[in-house]
N, CA, C and O of each residue as an XYZ file, in Angstrom:
476
protein
N     -42.469     -6.195    -47.729
C     -41.811     -7.196    -46.931
C     -40.328     -7.231    -47.275
O     -39.943     -7.245    -48.445
N     -39.506     -7.245    -46.232
C     -38.050     -7.255    -46.405
C     -37.435     -8.429    -45.649
O     -38.039     -8.975    -44.726
N     -36.242     -8.801    -46.049
C     -35.451     -9.772    -45.294
C     -34.514     -8.964    -44.417
O     -33.764     -8.124    -44.914
N     -34.552     -9.211    -43.113
C     -33.788     -8.391    -42.174
C     -32.930     -9.261    -41.263
O     -33.216    -10.440    -41.052
N     -31.876     -8.656    -40.729
C     -31.065     -9.231    -39.663
C     -31.274     -8.368    -38.428
O     -31.407     -7.148    -38.534
N     -31.305     -8.992    -37.264
C     -31.534     -8.287    -36.007
C     -30.279     -8.415    -35.156
O     -29.746     -9.511    -34.988
N     -29.807     -7.292    -34.619
C     -28.621     -7.254    -33.770
C     -29.046     -6.766    -32.389
O     -29.651     -5.702    -32.260
N     -28.728     -7.547    -31.357
C     -29.163     -7.220    -30.000
C     -27.945     -7.130    -29.081
O     -27.141     -8.059    -29.001
N     -27.824     -6.006    -28.395
C     -26.790     -5.805    -27.387
C     -27.356     -6.310    -26.057
O     -28.202     -5.650    -25.452
N     -26.896     -7.467    -25.606
C     -27.428     -8.086    -24.403
C     -27.261     -7.237    -23.158
O     -28.146     -7.222    -22.302
N     -26.142     -6.526    -23.038
C     -25.883     -5.673    -21.878
C     -26.938     -4.579    -21.775
O     -27.532     -4.378    -20.716
N     -27.165     -3.881    -22.870
C     -28.153     -2.803    -22.849
C     -29.578     -3.313    -22.758
O     -30.424     -2.663    -22.143
N     -29.862     -4.459    -23.356
C     -31.195     -5.044    -23.226
C     -31.478     -5.357    -21.763
O     -32.546     -5.020    -21.251
N     -30.534     -5.997    -21.090
C     -30.760     -6.380    -19.692
C     -30.834     -5.158    -18.784
O     -31.813     -4.981    -18.059
N     -29.802     -4.312    -18.820
C     -29.764     -3.177    -17.889
C     -30.726     -2.059    -18.273
O     -31.147     -1.289    -17.410
N     -31.078     -1.957    -19.545
C     -31.986     -0.895    -19.968
C     -33.453     -1.251    -19.916
O     -34.301     -0.364    -19.810
N     -33.777     -2.553    -19.990
C     -35.189     -2.908    -20.085
C     -35.644     -4.017    -19.130
O     -36.822     -4.069    -18.779
N     -34.748     -4.897    -18.707
C     -35.205     -6.088    -18.003
C     -34.804     -6.197    -16.533
O     -35.484     -6.882    -15.769
N     -33.741     -5.557    -16.125
C     -33.141     -5.829    -14.818
C     -34.116     -5.768    -13.647
O     -34.172     -6.718    -12.866
N     -34.851     -4.741    -13.498
C     -35.733     -4.586    -12.336
C     -37.187     -4.957    -12.659
O     -38.129     -4.372    -12.124
N     -37.339     -5.930    -13.538
C     -38.671     -6.409    -13.911
C     -38.720     -7.919    -13.702
O     -37.679     -8.552    -13.528
N     -39.897     -8.491    -13.719
C     -39.987     -9.954    -13.638
C     -39.719    -10.640    -14.980
O     -39.753    -11.869    -15.058
N     -39.455     -9.870    -16.031
C     -39.328    -10.412    -17.391
C     -37.877    -10.654    -17.761
O     -37.284     -9.858    -18.490
N     -37.298    -11.733    -17.274
C     -35.902    -12.058    -17.565
C     -35.762    -13.029    -18.734
O     -34.728    -13.034    -19.403
N     -36.768    -13.843    -18.992
C     -36.680    -14.894    -20.004
C     -37.347    -14.438    -21.294
O     -38.393    -14.961    -21.681
N     -36.750    -13.484    -21.941
C     -37.295    -12.914    -23.159
C     -36.932    -13.790    -24.356
O     -35.754    -14.063    -24.588
N     -37.923    -14.227    -25.108
C     -37.709    -15.005    -26.324
C     -37.379    -14.018    -27.444
O     -38.259    -13.327    -27.956
N     -36.110    -13.964    -27.811
C     -35.658    -12.968    -28.784
C     -36.190    -13.243    -30.189
O     -36.345    -12.310    -30.977
N     -36.466    -14.478    -30.513
C     -37.068    -14.793    -31.809
C     -38.474    -14.231    -31.908
O     -38.839    -13.618    -32.911
N     -39.266    -14.444    -30.857
C     -40.626    -13.906    -30.852
C     -40.625    -12.388    -30.767
O     -41.486    -11.731    -31.354
N     -39.665    -11.827    -30.039
C     -39.552    -10.362    -29.981
C     -39.307     -9.795    -31.381
O     -39.957     -8.828    -31.779
N     -38.385    -10.386    -32.120
C     -38.089     -9.910    -33.475
C     -39.311    -10.028    -34.377
O     -39.602     -9.115    -35.150
N     -40.032    -11.153    -34.283
C     -41.237    -11.335    -35.099
C     -42.318    -10.327    -34.740
O     -43.037     -9.836    -35.611
N     -42.428    -10.022    -33.439
C     -43.447     -9.066    -32.988
C     -43.120     -7.653    -33.449
O     -44.007     -6.910    -33.869
N     -41.840     -7.281    -33.369
C     -41.440     -5.926    -33.770
C     -41.410     -5.741    -35.282
O     -41.547     -4.622    -35.777
N     -41.232     -6.831    -36.009
C     -41.111     -6.763    -37.471
C     -42.097     -7.734    -38.121
O     -41.675     -8.669    -38.803
N     -43.399     -7.531    -37.922
C     -44.383     -8.528    -38.349
C     -44.475     -8.748    -39.858
O     -44.878     -9.827    -40.294
N     -44.117     -7.764    -40.651
C     -44.236     -7.932    -42.106
C     -42.910     -8.320    -42.760
O     -42.843     -8.480    -43.979
N     -41.848     -8.472    -41.949
C     -40.531     -8.805    -42.482
C     -40.171    -10.256    -42.192
O     -40.750    -10.890    -41.310
N     -39.217    -10.764    -42.938
C     -38.661    -12.087    -42.685
C     -37.344    -11.895    -41.945
O     -36.412    -11.289    -42.471
N     -37.271    -12.413    -40.724
C     -36.044    -12.307    -39.934
C     -35.116    -13.437    -40.364
O     -35.368    -14.611    -40.090
N     -34.051    -13.060    -41.033
C     -33.087    -14.040    -41.538
C     -32.175    -14.534    -40.424
O     -31.927    -15.733    -40.296
N     -31.673    -13.588    -39.612
C     -30.696    -13.944    -38.587
C     -30.809    -12.982    -37.410
O     -31.079    -11.794    -37.585
N     -30.599    -13.515    -36.210
C     -30.538    -12.700    -34.998
C     -29.158    -12.906    -34.406
O     -28.728    -14.041    -34.202
N     -28.467    -11.820    -34.132
C     -27.162    -11.901    -33.469
C     -27.279    -11.228    -32.109
O     -27.646    -10.058    -31.997
N     -26.958    -11.998    -31.088
C     -27.054    -11.546    -29.705
C     -25.634    -11.375    -29.176
O     -24.879    -12.343    -29.088
N     -25.274    -10.149    -28.829
C     -23.936     -9.832    -28.345
C     -23.969     -9.745    -26.825
O     -24.791     -9.032    -26.250
N     -23.070    -10.477    -26.187
C     -23.045    -10.504    -24.728
C     -21.627    -10.776    -24.249
O     -20.721    -11.003    -25.051
N     -21.448    -10.752    -22.959
C     -20.205    -11.141    -22.305
C     -20.589    -12.011    -21.118
O     -21.617    -11.782    -20.482
N     -19.777    -12.995    -20.825
C     -20.037    -13.851    -19.675
C     -19.877    -13.047    -18.398
O     -18.903    -12.315    -18.223
N     -20.849    -13.195    -17.512
C     -20.763    -12.523    -16.221
C     -20.173    -13.481    -15.203
O     -20.183    -14.696    -15.402
N     -19.663    -12.934    -14.121
C     -19.186    -13.771    -13.025
C     -20.043    -13.479    -11.804
O     -20.588    -12.386    -11.649
N     -20.146    -14.461    -10.960
C     -20.954    -14.289     -9.753
C     -20.309    -13.257     -8.843
O     -19.085    -13.156     -8.761
N     -21.137    -12.510     -8.175
C     -20.696    -11.477     -7.239
C     -21.310    -11.759     -5.879
O     -22.331    -12.443     -5.801
N     -20.721    -11.254     -4.813
C     -21.301    -11.491     -3.479
C     -22.756    -11.044     -3.369
O     -23.548    -11.688     -2.682
N     -23.114     -9.957     -4.035
C     -24.481     -9.456     -3.976
C     -25.416    -10.199     -4.929
O     -26.633    -10.024     -4.852
N     -24.871    -11.024     -5.825
C     -25.683    -11.816     -6.748
C     -24.931    -13.109     -7.088
O     -24.385    -13.238     -8.184
N     -24.902    -14.064     -6.151
C     -24.085    -15.260     -6.345
C     -24.565    -16.197     -7.460
O     -23.806    -17.069     -7.885
N     -25.785    -16.043     -7.937
C     -26.297    -16.938     -8.990
C     -26.257    -16.319    -10.384
O     -26.762    -16.921    -11.331
N     -25.677    -15.150    -10.531
C     -25.730    -14.452    -11.824
C     -25.092    -15.249    -12.958
O     -25.662    -15.305    -14.048
N     -23.941    -15.860    -12.744
C     -23.287    -16.616    -13.813
C     -24.128    -17.837    -14.202
O     -24.273    -18.145    -15.385
N     -24.671    -18.515    -13.217
C     -25.526    -19.676    -13.484
C     -26.803    -19.255    -14.227
O     -27.208    -19.902    -15.193
N     -27.426    -18.171    -13.768
C     -28.645    -17.678    -14.409
C     -28.396    -17.305    -15.863
O     -29.198    -17.627    -16.740
N     -27.281    -16.627    -16.116
C     -26.964    -16.254    -17.494
C     -26.721    -17.504    -18.344
O     -27.137    -17.561    -19.501
N     -26.053    -18.495    -17.772
C     -25.812    -19.739    -18.496
C     -27.104    -20.428    -18.903
O     -27.208    -20.953    -20.011
N     -28.085    -20.429    -18.013
C     -29.390    -21.013    -18.337
C     -30.064    -20.252    -19.483
O     -30.630    -20.852    -20.397
N     -29.991    -18.920    -19.413
C     -30.609    -18.104    -20.470
C     -29.922    -18.344    -21.816
O     -30.589    -18.446    -22.846
N     -28.608    -18.434    -21.805
C     -27.873    -18.669    -23.047
C     -28.223    -20.043    -23.626
O     -28.366    -20.187    -24.841
N     -28.360    -21.042    -22.766
C     -28.791    -22.358    -23.252
C     -30.165    -22.275    -23.902
O     -30.408    -22.909    -24.929
N     -31.062    -21.495    -23.308
C     -32.400    -21.322    -23.894
C     -32.308    -20.598    -25.234
O     -32.995    -20.968    -26.185
N     -31.464    -19.568    -25.317
C     -31.320    -18.831    -26.578
C     -30.792    -19.724    -27.701
O     -31.155    -19.549    -28.864
N     -29.943    -20.670    -27.349
C     -29.368    -21.555    -28.370
C     -30.409    -22.447    -29.040
O     -30.113    -23.085    -30.051
N     -31.617    -22.502    -28.496
C     -32.683    -23.295    -29.124
C     -33.391    -22.526    -30.231
O     -34.192    -23.100    -30.969
N     -33.103    -21.227    -30.355
C     -33.708    -20.416    -31.419
C     -32.890    -20.652    -32.680
O     -31.706    -20.316    -32.708
N     -33.491    -21.225    -33.732
C     -32.717    -21.696    -34.883
C     -31.881    -20.644    -35.608
O     -30.770    -20.952    -36.041
N     -32.365    -19.440    -35.752
C     -31.629    -18.436    -36.532
C     -30.886    -17.434    -35.643
O     -30.594    -16.321    -36.078
N     -30.580    -17.823    -34.401
C     -29.898    -16.926    -33.470
C     -28.455    -17.372    -33.272
O     -28.178    -18.549    -33.042
N     -27.547    -16.412    -33.367
C     -26.129    -16.642    -33.080
C     -25.748    -15.805    -31.875
O     -26.198    -14.669    -31.733
N     -24.920    -16.364    -31.009
C     -24.440    -15.637    -29.837
C     -22.991    -15.269    -30.074
O     -22.168    -16.123    -30.402
N     -22.684    -13.996    -29.908
C     -21.331    -13.480    -30.072
C     -20.832    -12.985    -28.715
O     -21.477    -12.150    -28.080
N     -19.693    -13.497    -28.276
C     -19.167    -13.147    -26.959
C     -18.084    -12.091    -27.040
O     -17.198    -12.142    -27.894
N     -18.175    -11.147    -26.145
C     -17.141    -10.143    -25.946
C     -16.673    -10.254    -24.509
O     -16.639    -11.349    -23.947
N     -16.317     -9.142    -23.919
C     -15.916     -9.139    -22.514
C     -16.274     -7.807    -21.885
O     -16.469     -6.804    -22.572
N     -16.355     -7.820    -20.564
C     -16.623     -6.590    -19.834
C     -15.314     -5.888    -19.547
O     -14.299     -6.525    -19.268
N     -15.348     -4.594    -19.618
C     -14.214     -3.786    -19.176
C     -14.529     -3.308    -17.770
O     -15.576     -2.708    -17.528
N     -13.634     -3.573    -16.862
C     -13.815     -3.118    -15.493
C     -12.634     -2.241    -15.145
O     -11.481     -2.643    -15.302
N     -12.915     -1.069    -14.683
C     -11.831     -0.198    -14.267
C     -12.269      0.587    -13.042
O     -13.456      0.806    -12.800
N     -11.273      0.998    -12.285
C     -11.586      1.732    -11.059
C     -11.702      3.221    -11.360
O     -11.053      3.747    -12.265
N     -12.527      3.866    -10.595
C     -12.742      5.299    -10.731
C     -12.653      5.893     -9.333
O     -13.349      5.443     -8.424
N     -11.825      6.874     -9.157
C     -11.722      7.516     -7.853
C     -12.521      8.814     -7.895
O     -12.266      9.694     -8.718
N     -13.468      8.911     -7.013
C     -14.277     10.120     -6.897
C     -13.719     10.947     -5.753
O     -13.376     10.410     -4.700
N     -13.630     12.220     -5.953
C     -13.055     13.059     -4.906
C     -13.974     13.175     -3.691
O     -13.503     13.135     -2.554
N     -15.251     13.314     -3.916
C     -16.182     13.426     -2.794
C     -17.558     12.983     -3.266
O     -18.102     13.516     -4.234
N     -18.102     12.015     -2.575
C     -19.432     11.524     -2.893
C     -20.397     12.028     -1.839
O     -19.967     12.341     -0.729
N     -21.678     12.119     -2.139
C     -22.642     12.719     -1.220
C     -22.655     12.108      0.171
O     -22.901     12.822      1.143
N     -22.399     10.809      0.303
C     -22.482     10.170      1.611
C     -21.175     10.247      2.396
O     -21.119      9.797      3.541
N     -20.133     10.806      1.805
C     -18.844     10.853      2.482
C     -18.747     12.068      3.401
O     -19.240     13.157      3.107
N     -18.096     11.823      4.510
C     -17.848     12.879      5.493
C     -16.370     12.857      5.831
O     -15.596     12.115      5.226
N     -15.983     13.671      6.794
C     -14.582     13.670      7.220
C     -14.167     12.293      7.744
O     -13.027     11.870      7.550
N     -15.087     11.601      8.405
C     -14.751     10.287      8.965
C     -14.828      9.169      7.925
O     -14.341      8.066      8.173
N     -15.434      9.438      6.761
C     -15.522      8.447      5.685
C     -14.824      9.004      4.451
O     -15.439      9.726      3.667
N     -13.544      8.674      4.272
C     -12.780      9.249      3.155
C     -13.276      8.751      1.796
O     -14.036      7.787      1.718
N     -12.836      9.422      0.727
C     -13.234      8.983     -0.613
C     -12.879      7.519     -0.843
O     -11.862      7.030     -0.351
N     -13.709      6.846     -1.577
C     -13.483      5.427     -1.813
C     -13.219      5.161     -3.284
O     -13.466      5.999     -4.151
N     -12.715      3.985     -3.525
C     -12.453      3.549     -4.878
C     -13.691      2.809     -5.373
O     -14.164      1.883     -4.713
N     -14.209      3.199     -6.505
C     -15.408      2.580     -7.064
C     -15.024      1.763     -8.290
O     -14.033      2.056     -8.959
N     -15.817      0.740     -8.576
C     -15.606     -0.061     -9.775
C     -16.737      0.215    -10.742
O     -17.906      0.236    -10.358
N     -16.390      0.424    -11.974
C     -17.376      0.693    -13.003
C     -17.262     -0.403    -14.056
O     -16.171     -0.696    -14.545
N     -18.400     -1.008    -14.401
C     -18.404     -2.052    -15.423
C     -19.152     -1.541    -16.642
O     -20.158     -0.842    -16.525
N     -18.652     -1.896    -17.794
C     -19.343     -1.552    -19.025
C     -19.073     -2.642    -20.034
O     -18.061     -3.339    -19.960
N     -19.975     -2.784    -20.970
C     -19.745     -3.789    -22.003
C     -18.680     -3.268    -22.954
O     -18.568     -2.066    -23.197
N     -17.918     -4.183    -23.474
C     -16.823     -3.811    -24.361
C     -17.309     -3.715    -25.794
O     -18.061     -4.572    -26.259
N     -16.888     -2.691    -26.483
C     -17.248     -2.550    -27.882
C     -16.542     -3.590    -28.741
O     -16.944     -3.851    -29.875
N     -15.489     -4.180    -28.190
C     -14.752     -5.164    -28.975
C     -15.592     -6.376    -29.336
O     -15.242     -7.112    -30.259
N     -16.699     -6.603    -28.626
C     -17.529     -7.761    -28.955
C     -18.196     -7.586    -30.315
O     -18.723     -8.555    -30.861
N     -18.188     -6.389    -30.872
C     -18.797     -6.166    -32.177
C     -17.805     -6.377    -33.311
O     -18.196     -6.392    -34.479
N     -16.530     -6.538    -32.985
C     -15.536     -6.748    -34.037
C     -15.694     -8.128    -34.659
O     -15.940     -9.114    -33.964
N     -15.559     -8.177    -35.900
C     -15.512     -9.449    -36.602
C     -16.843    -10.168    -36.776
O     -16.865    -11.389    -36.928
N     -17.943     -9.443    -36.756
C     -19.225    -10.147    -36.962
C     -19.610    -10.145    -38.387
O     -20.654    -10.690    -38.745
């Protein structure tokens, strides 16, 4: 039996495991206990960035706020905030583009590594 700390990247947890599933309300304390049944979980650190609502998902900021409020009820969990990096990427030719549909400017979002500084 060991004393352990658990570090969770919220961006990768959501987009890698939860996004297209019905399982959005994951209890991270119970997840840690389930994955580490013989260990004592001393602390859980959840790294995330605040999202903003988008036209295709107008409730995303509100939904994330509700989840964060729920996470704050887990006694040994700390939430660490970073920010998203958004930058434009110009693709020369995408599969759906034709002569009548010129190349477009795309936006790419990724979680910032800076959220891990200072923990």
